C-alpha positions in Angstrom: 0.0 0.0 0.0 1.4 3.4 -1.0 2.3 5.6 2.0 0.8 9.1 2.2 2.6 11.8 4.2 0.7 14.3 6.4 -0.3 17.6 4.9 2.5 19.6 6.6 5.1 16.8 6.7 7.9 19.1 5.7 7.2 21.4 8.7 7.2 18.4 11.0 10.5 17.3 9.5 12.0 20.7 9.9 11.1 20.8 13.6 12.6 17.3 14.0 15.7 18.6 12.3 16.0 21.7 14.5 15.3 19.6 17.7 18.4 17.6 17.0 20.5 20.6 18.0 19.0 20.5 21.5 21.5 17.6 22.1 25.3 17.5 22.1 25.6 18.8 18.5 24.1 22.1 19.7 27.5 22.9 21.1 28.9 23.1 17.6 26.6 25.9 16.5 27.6 29.6 16.3 25.6 32.6 17.4 24.1 33.1 14.0 22.8 29.5 13.8 21.1 29.8 17.2 19.6 33.2 16.2 18.1 31.5 13.1 16.6 28.7 15.1 15.0 31.0 17.6 13.7 33.4 14.9 12.2 30.5 13.0 10.4 29.1 16.1 9.0 32.6 16.8 7.3 32.8 13.4 3.6 32.0 13.0 2.9 28.6 11.4 2.1 29.9 7.9 5.4 31.7 7.7 7.2 28.6 9.1 5.6 26.6 6.3 7.0 29.0 3.7 10.5 28.9 5.2 10.4 25.1 5.6 9.3 24.7 2.0 12.1 26.9 0.8 14.6 25.1 3.0 13.7 21.8 1.3 14.7 23.3 -2.1 18.1 22.1 -3.3 19.5 25.6 -3.8 19.1 29.0 -2.1 17.1 30.5 -4.9 13.3 30.0 -5.1 10.6 30.9 -7.6 7.8 32.6 -5.5 5.2 31.7 -8.1 5.7 28.1 -7.3 4.6 28.5 -3.6 0.8 28.2 -4.1 0.3 25.4 -1.6 -3.3 24.8 -0.4 -2.3 24.3 3.3 -0.7 27.7 3.4 -3.2 30.6 3.7 -2.4 33.6 1.4 1.1 32.4 0.5 2.0 35.5 -1.6 1.2 37.8 1.4 3.2 35.5 3.7 6.2 35.8 1.3 5.9 39.5 1.1 5.9 39.8 4.9 9.0 37.5 5.1 10.7 39.7 2.5 10.0 42.7 4.7 11.4 40.9 7.7 14.6 40.0 5.9 14.1 36.3 5.4 14.2 36.6 1.6 16.0 39.0 -0.7 16.5 39.8 -4.4 18.0 37.1 -6.7 20.8 39.6 -7.3 22.1 38.7 -3.8 22.4 35.0 -4.7 25.9 33.5 -4.9 26.9 32.1 -8.3 26.8 28.6 -6.9 23.1 28.9 -6.3 22.3 30.4 -9.6 24.4 27.6 -11.2 22.2 25.1 -9.5 18.9 26.8 -10.5 19.9 27.4 -14.1 20.7 24.6 -16.5 23.3 25.2 -19.2 20.6 26.0 -21.9 19.2 28.7 -19.6 22.6 30.4 -19.3 23.2 30.2 -23.0 19.7 31.8 -23.7 20.5 34.6 -21.2 23.9 35.3 -22.8 22.3 35.7 -26.3 20.7 38.9 -25.0 24.1 40.5 -24.7 25.4 41.5 -28.1 28.9 42.2 -26.8 29.7 38.5 -26.1 30.3 35.6 -28.4 28.8 32.4 -26.9 30.8 29.1 -27.2 28.5 26.3 -26.4 31.3 23.9 -25.8 32.7 25.5 -22.6 31.9 24.4 -19.1 28.8 25.6 -17.3 30.9 27.4 -14.6 32.7 29.4 -17.3 29.4 30.4 -18.9 28.0 31.5 -15.6 31.0 33.7 -14.9 30.6 35.2 -18.3 26.9 35.9 -17.5 27.8 37.6 -14.3 30.3 39.8 -16.1 27.6 40.8 -18.5 25.2 41.5 -15.6 27.8 43.8 -14.0 28.3 45.6 -17.2 24.8 45.7 -18.7 22.3 44.8 -16.1 20.1 41.7 -15.4 19.0 39.6 -18.4 15.5 40.1 -19.7 14.9 36.3 -19.7 15.2 36.1 -15.9 12.4 37.7 -13.9 14.0 39.5 -11.0 10.6 39.9 -9.4 9.7 36.1 -9.5 13.0 34.8 -8.1 14.1 35.3 -4.5 17.3 34.5 -2.6 16.9 32.8 0.8 19.0 34.9 3.0 19.1 32.1 5.6 20.7 29.7 3.1 24.2 30.0 4.5 23.0 29.3 8.0 20.9 26.4 6.8 23.8 24.9 4.9 25.9 25.0 8.0 23.1 23.4 10.1 22.6 20.6 7.5 26.4 20.1 7.4 26.6 19.7 11.2 23.5 17.3 11.1 24.6 15.1 8.3 28.4 15.5 8.6 28.8 16.4 4.9 27.7 19.0 2.4 25.5 16.6 0.4 22.9 15.9 3.0 19.4 17.3 2.3 16.2 17.8 4.2 14.2 15.7 1.7 15.8 12.6 3.2 13.3 12.8 6.0 10.5 12.4 3.5 12.3 9.6 1.7 12.7 7.9 5.1 9.0 8.2 5.9 8.0 7.0 2.4 10.2 3.9 2.8 12.4 5.0 -0.1 15.5 5.4 2.0 16.5 2.9 4.7 18.1 4.4 7.8 19.8 3.0 10.9 16.9 2.9 13.3 18.9 1.8 16.4 19.3 4.3 19.3 21.2 7.4 18.4 24.3 8.0 20.5 25.7 11.1 22.1 28.6 11.6 19.6 28.9 14.6 17.2 30.2 14.7 13.7 32.9 17.2 14.8 35.0 17.5 17.9 34.2 21.2 18.7 32.8 24.4 17.4 36.0 25.5 15.7 36.5 22.2 13.9 32.9 22.3 12.6 33.4 25.8 11.3 36.7 25.0 9.7 35.4 21.8 8.0 32.4 23.8 6.7 34.7 26.4 5.3 36.6 23.8 3.3 33.5 21.9 2.2 31.9 25.1 0.8 35.2 26.2 -0.6 35.5 23.1 -2.7 32.1 24.0 -4.4 32.8 27.7 -4.7 36.2 27.5 -6.4 34.5 26.8 -9.7 32.9 30.2 -9.6 35.9 32.3 -8.6 37.9 34.4 -11.1 41.7 34.4 -11.3 42.1 37.3 -8.9 39.8 35.7 -6.3 41.7 32.4 -6.5 45.1 34.2 -6.0 43.6 35.9 -3.0 42.4 32.6 -1.6 45.9 31.1 -1.9 47.4 33.9 0.2 44.8 34.2 2.9 45.2 32.3 6.2 43.5 28.9 6.2 41.6 27.5 9.2 43.5 24.9 11.2 41.9 21.4 11.4 42.8 18.3 13.5 40.1 15.7 12.9 40.5 13.2 10.0 37.2 14.3 8.4 38.0 18.0 8.4 41.6 17.2 7.3 40.3 15.3 4.4 38.2 18.3 3.3 41.2 20.7 3.8 43.3 18.4 1.5 40.7 18.3 -1.2 40.3 22.0 -1.1 44.0 22.7 -1.2 44.5 20.3 -4.1 41.7 21.8 -6.2 42.9 25.4 -5.5 46.6 24.5 -6.1 45.9 22.8 -9.4 43.8 25.8 -10.6 46.6 28.2 -9.7 49.1 26.4 -12.0 47.8 28.2 -15.0 47.5 31.5 -13.3 50.8 31.9 -11.3 53.0 28.8 -11.5 55.6 29.7 -8.8 52.8 30.6 -6.4 51.0 27.4 -7.2 54.2 25.4 -6.5 54.8 27.1 -3.2 51.1 26.6 -2.2 51.1 22.9 -3.1 54.4 22.2 -1.3 53.1 23.6 1.9 49.5 22.2 1.5 48.4 19.1 3.5 47.7 15.6 2.0 49.3 13.0 -0.3 47.6 14.3 -3.4 49.2 17.8 -2.9 52.6 16.3 -2.2 52.4 14.2 -5.3 51.3 17.0 -7.5 54.0 19.3 -6.2 56.7 16.6 -6.9 55.4 16.1 -10.5 55.1 19.8 -11.3 58.3 20.9 -9.5 60.3 18.2 -11.5 58.8 19.6 -14.7 59.9 23.1 -13.6 63.5 21.9 -13.2 63.6 21.7 -9.3 65.1 18.2 -9.5 67.4 18.5 -6.5 64.5 19.6 -4.2 62.3 16.9 -5.6 64.9 14.2 -5.0 65.3 15.4 -1.4 61.6 15.3 -0.8 61.3 11.8 -2.3 64.0 10.5 -0.1 62.3 12.0 2.9 59.0 10.3 2.0 60.7 7.0 1.5 62.4 7.2 4.9 59.2 8.2 6.7 56.1 7.7 4.5 52.8 9.3 5.5 50.9 6.4 3.8 51.5 3.3 1.8 50.0 5.0 -1.3 52.4 7.9 -1.1 55.3 5.5 -0.5 54.4 3.5 -3.6 54.3 6.7 -5.7 57.6 8.0 -4.2 59.5 4.8 -4.8 58.2 4.5 -8.3 58.9 8.1 -9.2 62.4 8.0 -7.6 63.4 4.9 -9.6 62.1 6.2 -12.9 63.5 9.8 -12.6 66.8 9.3 -10.7 67.7 5.7 -11.6 66.6 5.8 -15.2 64.1 3.0 -14.8 61.9 3.0 -17.9 58.7 1.6 -16.6 56.4 2.2 -13.5 55.7 -0.3 -10.8 52.2 -0.5 -12.1 53.4 -1.4 -15.6 55.8 -3.9 -14.2 53.1 -5.6 -12.2 50.9 -5.8 -15.4 53.8 -7.1 -17.5 54.6 -9.7 -14.9 51.1 -11.3 -15.2 51.5 -14.8 -13.9 48.6 -16.1 -16.0 47.4 -15.5 -19.5 43.9 -16.6 -20.3 42.3 -16.9 -23.8 38.7 -15.8 -23.4 35.9 -15.7 -25.9 35.5 -12.2 -27.3 31.8 -12.3 -26.4 32.8 -11.8 -22.7 34.2 -8.3 -23.2 31.0 -6.8 -21.6 31.7 -8.6 -18.3 35.3 -9.8 -18.3 35.5 -11.0 -14.7 32.3 -13.0 -15.0 33.6 -14.5 -18.2 36.8 -15.7 -16.5 34.7 -17.2 -13.7 32.6 -19.0 -16.3 35.8 -20.3 -18.0 37.0 -21.7 -14.7 33.7 -23.4 -14.0 33.7 -25.1 -17.4 37.1 -26.5 -16.5 35.9 -27.8 -13.1 37.5 -25.0 -11.0 35.6 -23.0 -8.4 35.8 -19.2 -8.7 33.9 -16.3 -7.1 33.6 -12.6 -8.0 35.0 -11.0 -4.8 36.7 -7.6 -5.5 36.1 -5.4 -2.4 32.9 -7.3 -1.4 34.6 -10.3 0.2 36.9 -8.4 2.6 34.4 -5.6 3.4 31.6 -8.1 4.2 34.0 -10.2 6.2 35.3 -7.1 8.1 31.7 -6.1 8.8 30.5 -9.5 10.0 33.6 -10.0 12.2 33.2 -6.6 13.9 29.5 -6.0 13.5 28.6 -5.5 17.2 31.4 -3.0 17.5 30.8 -1.2 14.2 27.0 -0.9 14.4 26.1 -1.2 18.0 29.0 0.2 20.1 29.8 2.9 17.5 26.2 4.2 17.6 25.1 6.6 14.8 24.9 10.3 15.4 21.7 10.5 13.3 19.7 7.7 11.8 21.0 8.8 8.4 24.6 7.9 9.3 25.2 4.7 7.4 29.0 4.5 7.9 30.2 4.3 11.6 32.0 7.5 12.7 35.1 5.5 13.7 35.5 4.4 10.0 34.7 7.9 8.7 37.5 9.3 10.9 39.8 6.2 10.2 40.1 5.7 14.0 38.4 2.3 14.3 41.3 0.5 15.8 42.5 3.3 18.1 38.9 3.8 19.4 38.0 0.2 20.0 41.4 -1.6 20.2 40.5 -3.7 23.3 37.2 -4.8 21.7 38.9 -5.7 18.4 41.7 -7.7 20.0 39.1 -9.4 22.2 37.4 -10.7 19.0 40.7 -12.0 17.8 41.5 -13.7 21.1 38.0 -15.2 21.5 38.0 -16.7 18.0 41.6 -17.7 17.6 41.2 -20.3 14.9 39.3 -20.5 11.6 36.6 -22.9 12.9 35.5 -20.7 15.8 35.7 -17.5 13.8 33.8 -19.0 10.9 31.0 -20.1 13.2 31.0 -16.6 14.7 30.7 -15.0 11.3 27.9 -17.3 10.3 26.0 -16.5 13.5 26.4 -12.8 12.8 25.3 -13.2 9.2 22.1 -15.0 10.4 21.4 -12.5 13.2 22.0 -9.3 11.2 21.0 -10.4 7.7 19.3 -7.6 5.7 20.2 -4.8 8.1 21.3 -1.5 6.5 25.0 -0.9 6.4 27.5 1.0 4.2 30.1 -1.7 3.7 28.4 -4.3 1.6 25.1 -5.3 0.0 23.4 -8.4 1.4 22.8 -11.3 -1.0 22.4 -15.1 -1.2 25.9 -15.5 -2.6 27.8 -13.5 0.0 28.9 -16.4 2.2 30.4 -18.8 -0.5 33.8 -17.0 -0.8 33.9 -16.4 2.9 33.4 -20.1 3.5 36.2 -20.9 1.1 38.5 -18.4 2.8 38.0 -20.0 6.2 38.3 -23.5 4.8 41.5 -23.1 2.8 43.4 -19.9 4.1 45.6 -19.7 7.2 44.0 -18.1 10.2 47.0 -15.7 10.6 46.6 -14.5 7.0 42.9 -13.7 7.6 43.4 -11.9 10.9 46.5 -10.0 9.8 44.6 -8.5 6.9 41.5 -7.8 9.0 43.7 -6.0 11.6 45.3 -4.0 8.8 41.8 -2.9 7.7 40.9 -2.0 11.3 44.1 0.1 11.7 43.8 1.9 8.4 40.4 1.4 6.8 40.8 4.4 4.6 43.8 2.7 2.9 42.5 -0.9 2.7 38.8 -0.5 2.1 39.2 -1.1 -1.6 41.6 -2.1 -4.3 41.2 -5.9 -3.8 41.5 -8.4 -6.6 38.6 -9.2 -8.8 38.1 -12.9 -8.2 38.9 -15.7 -5.7 39.9 -19.1 -7.3 39.9 -22.5 -5.6 42.0 -25.0 -7.6 43.4 -28.3 -6.2 42.5 -27.2 -2.6 44.6 -24.0 -3.1 43.2 -20.5 -2.9 44.5 -17.6 -5.0 43.3 -14.1 -5.8 43.3 -12.9 -9.3 43.2 -9.4 -10.7 41.7 -9.6 -14.2 43.1 -7.3 -16.8 41.8 -7.2 -20.4 43.8 -5.5 -23.2 44.1 -1.8 -22.5 43.1 -2.1 -18.8 45.3 -0.2 -16.2 46.2 -1.1 -12.7 45.3 1.7 -10.2 47.7 2.7 -7.5 45.3 1.7 -4.7 45.1 -1.8 -6.3 48.9 -2.0 -6.4 49.1 -1.1 -2.7 46.3 -3.6 -1.7 47.8 -6.4 -3.8 51.2 -5.8 -2.2 49.6 -6.0 1.2 47.9 -9.3 0.4 51.1 -10.8 -0.8 53.0 -9.5 2.3 50.3 -11.3 4.5 51.0 -14.5 2.6 48.1 -14.8 0.1 48.7 -15.9 -3.5 47.8 -13.0 -5.7 48.2 -13.2 -9.5 47.6 -10.8 -12.3 45.6 -12.6 -15.1 45.9 -11.1 -18.5 43.0 -11.8 -20.9 43.5 -12.3 -24.6 40.4 -12.1 -26.8 39.8 -15.1 -29.0 36.9 -17.1 -30.4 36.6 -19.9 -27.9 34.7 -22.9 -29.4 33.7 -24.1 -26.0 32.0 -20.9 -25.0 28.3 -21.8 -24.6 25.6 -19.6 -26.2 21.9 -19.7 -25.4 19.7 -18.4 -28.2 16.5 -17.1 -26.6 13.1 -16.1 -28.0 10.1 -14.9 -26.1 6.5 -14.1 -26.9 4.8 -11.3 -24.9 1.5 -9.5 -24.3 3.0 -6.4 -25.9 6.1 -4.4 -26.6 6.9 -2.6 -23.4 8.7 -4.6 -20.7 7.6 -2.2 -18.0 4.0 -3.0 -18.5 3.7 -6.2 -20.6 4.6 -9.8 -19.6 6.1 -12.9 -21.2 3.7 -15.6 -22.5 6.3 -18.1 -23.8 10.0 -18.6 -23.7 12.2 -20.9 -25.8 15.9 -21.5 -25.5 18.5 -23.4 -27.5 22.0 -23.9 -26.0 24.9 -24.2 -28.4 28.5 -25.3 -27.7 31.0 -25.4 -30.6 28.2 -25.0 -33.1 26.3 -28.0 -31.8 22.9 -27.9 -30.0 23.5 -29.5 -26.6 20.1 -28.6 -24.9 16.7 -27.0 -25.5 14.1 -25.7 -23.1 10.6 -24.3 -23.8 7.6 -23.3 -21.7 4.4 -21.3 -21.9 4.2 -18.7 -19.2 1.1 -17.4 -17.4 1.4 -13.6 -17.8 -1.1 -13.0 -15.1 -3.0 -10.7 -17.4 -5.2 -11.0 -20.5 -3.5 -11.5 -23.9 -4.7 -8.9 -26.4 -6.6 -10.3 -29.4 -4.1 -8.8 -31.8 -1.3 -10.7 -30.0 -3.2 -13.9 -30.2 -3.7 -13.5 -33.9 0.1 -13.0 -34.3 1.4 -15.8 -32.0 -1.5 -18.2 -31.8 -1.1 -18.2 -28.0 -4.5 -17.8 -26.3 -5.6 -17.1 -22.7 -6.8 -20.7 -22.4 -3.3 -22.0 -23.4 -1.5 -20.1 -20.6 -4.2 -20.5 -17.9 -2.5 -23.5 -16.3 1.0 -22.6 -17.3 3.6 -21.7 -14.7 4.1 -18.0 -13.8 7.6 -16.6 -14.4 8.5 -17.0 -10.7 8.1 -20.7 -11.0 10.5 -21.1 -13.8 13.0 -18.3 -12.9 15.5 -20.6 -11.3 15.4 -23.0 -14.3 16.0 -20.0 -16.7 18.8 -18.7 -14.5 20.6 -22.1 -14.4 20.0 -22.8 -18.1 21.7 -19.5 -19.2 24.4 -19.5 -16.5 27.8 -18.7 -17.9 26.3 -18.4 -21.4 26.1 -15.6 -23.9 22.5 -14.5 -24.2 21.7 -14.4 -27.9 18.5 -13.2 -29.6 17.2 -11.6 -32.7 16.9 -8.0 -31.6 18.5 -9.0 -28.3 17.6 -6.0 -26.3 13.9 -6.8 -26.6 14.2 -10.4 -25.3 16.9 -9.6 -22.8 15.0 -6.5 -21.5 11.9 -8.6 -20.8 13.8 -11.4 -19.1 15.7 -8.9 -16.9 12.5 -7.1 -16.0 10.8 -10.3 -14.9 13.8 -11.1 -12.6 13.7 -7.5 -11.3 10.0 -8.0 -10.3 11.3 -10.9 -8.2 14.0 -8.6 -6.7 16.6 -10.7 -8.4 19.5 -9.5 -10.6 20.0 -11.0 -14.0 23.1 -10.2 -16.1 24.5 -12.0 -19.1 26.8 -11.0 -22.0 24.6 -10.2 -25.0 24.8 -10.9 -28.7 22.3 -9.8 -31.4 21.8 -12.0 -34.5 20.4 -8.9 -36.3 23.6 -7.0 -35.8 25.7 -10.1 -36.6 23.7 -10.7 -39.8 24.1 -7.1 -41.0 27.9 -7.4 -40.4 28.4 -10.8 -42.1 25.7 -10.5 -44.8 25.5 -6.8 -45.9 23.1 -5.5 -48.5 20.0 -7.6 -47.8 16.7 -5.9 -48.2 15.5 -7.0 -44.7 17.0 -8.5 -41.6 13.8 -9.6 -39.9 13.9 -13.2 -38.7 11.3 -14.2 -41.3 13.2 -12.6 -44.2 16.5 -14.1 -43.2 15.1 -17.6 -42.7 13.5 -17.3 -46.1 16.6 -15.9 -47.8 18.9 -18.7 -46.3 16.3 -21.4 -46.6 16.3 -22.1 -42.8 13.4 -24.3 -41.7 10.9 -22.7 -39.3 8.1 -24.8 -37.9 5.9 -22.0 -36.6 6.9 -18.3 -36.8 6.1 -16.3 -33.6 6.4 -19.3 -31.4 9.3 -19.1 -29.0 11.2 -22.4 -29.5 10.7 -22.3 -33.3 12.1 -18.8 -33.5 14.9 -19.6 -31.2 16.0 -22.6 -33.3 15.9 -20.4 -36.4 18.0 -17.7 -34.7 20.4 -20.4 -33.6 20.9 -21.4 -37.2 21.7 -17.8 -38.1 24.2 -17.6 -35.2 26.0 -20.7 -36.6 26.1 -19.1 -40.0 27.6 -15.9 -38.7 30.2 -17.9 -36.8 31.1 -19.9 -39.9 29.8 -23.2 -38.4 27.3 -24.2 -41.1 
């Protein structure tokens, strides 16, 4: 049943939002924020409704003509009174950032056409166009296409942004999340909220907000303003979250300065915090000829690295620039690929899944793991600590604060080590993980997505890996989650009772530095990690399933499948067939019956799709999904699985496209026309198995197997 929100739901949510600051987070607010809260609470309810409605907008500019809500008496008069009281001002007061959000690129281009002194280049970025528009406004006045009278700037927008920043802990949080929660669209952590705050103190909150807003605003500053930003004092920060924002701000500003004032940019980047700024300074300073200074800095990093990622960069750069090594560590690792696998070219849409299918056909177990294996295992081992002891600040906090701040181990060291000591072997830890998976299954978290296949690679890990390997890696994640939360190899392979991880690389694929660091860590711990290089070939043993469906109509969102036929081919030979009528659970239109011959009576006792879904999934597993106009058949099948809340993904191949490529110049590429042209037998056109068999013959012809 569809949920319906109360008439003034947005006002209830706004009061809920403001009430949050009666707790510990209220200590993070400045005088201006408290003045706003008190002033809002003093407003009569109709004016509160206007302000709360405006606060729910994404940007600080509103169109007053859109505020004709039935539950608000005389909204125009309420807005006029709020303007008089200073709550709203002219659009001319709005920052460029808010106008950029309100105006799409086409709006800005249209406004610029009203200024004859400017030539409009449609290919430039939106921020550049907006700066050009503001220049025109300063010189020639406001554009005629924007009604100054209709648009208003919310003068409380700056305060509101700070309040939402303190509440959500980031600049992206929005008040409409309350509505999404109540409608059931957004899942939240509904356990008891703790007494923590997103920031350690008032100064840290203000500094973090300064950098978060600064990152957004840099796009709309001119060269002089950016130069001024680089030379003004920057707020000091100490917490990991605020430091991360300061680093992103400094990097973005420093890079933008390189084209304005290169020496100033280099000085700024050299003194700026963070790995990215250090790396950028090293690269740019080396290009500028400061080779001695760069060498000294690289040696200092190698002697005392701030992080594994920076160390990997420094060692690599040092070897290549000062010891004339010709290739990077990333390139070396790719070139040292320990396995080379010939894979059918049809798998280029999902390489990892194709490799897993290849292994399965050769009797070898393999699982797609990437980051999911280690993140899910980490969560299940430490769940009570992560999601119960580390209680959320608000119900919208999906990631525990200790992970956000990268302080999980230092905050809960005794609890973490107790887990390791209590479950000191694989058997006991495995049982503990299984118990947690059963107990917490389906609960919202930010580390992994629950699913029926989540335990298989975990089970293999506990069965075949050494306990010390597992716990050493988990401890490394606990100590530095920011470093080891990602970059893990694509698949886990079990062959001859031996586990190995494999990073799969197709021709042209690159290895990212975070992958290099994580792979090195896994190898240090003792895991077998290999780089598998894929070569594209035509593999005769790659199975294809040629599918045809009949439906109640042409739109997969509304219509349903009435029949499905499938033909499996290996090396050009039919190895299996499957066909079934499907009860669409709706009437079949007369026109469709005339086309297919399938009547309502024929499908009345047929299985519904849910009853054959597992069979279809198994029949097509590790196969290329082939059809004539493949997107039609594949789209319907995927939609049916989606209705069952199941994922369905297969590599696709279209016999229409293949026929056009191999047999150009034909007047028609419909299935009927092609079967007639090539004299392919068809028992009954527009019946699923008959059409699938005909399309299978076409596939064989395009592959040269007839």
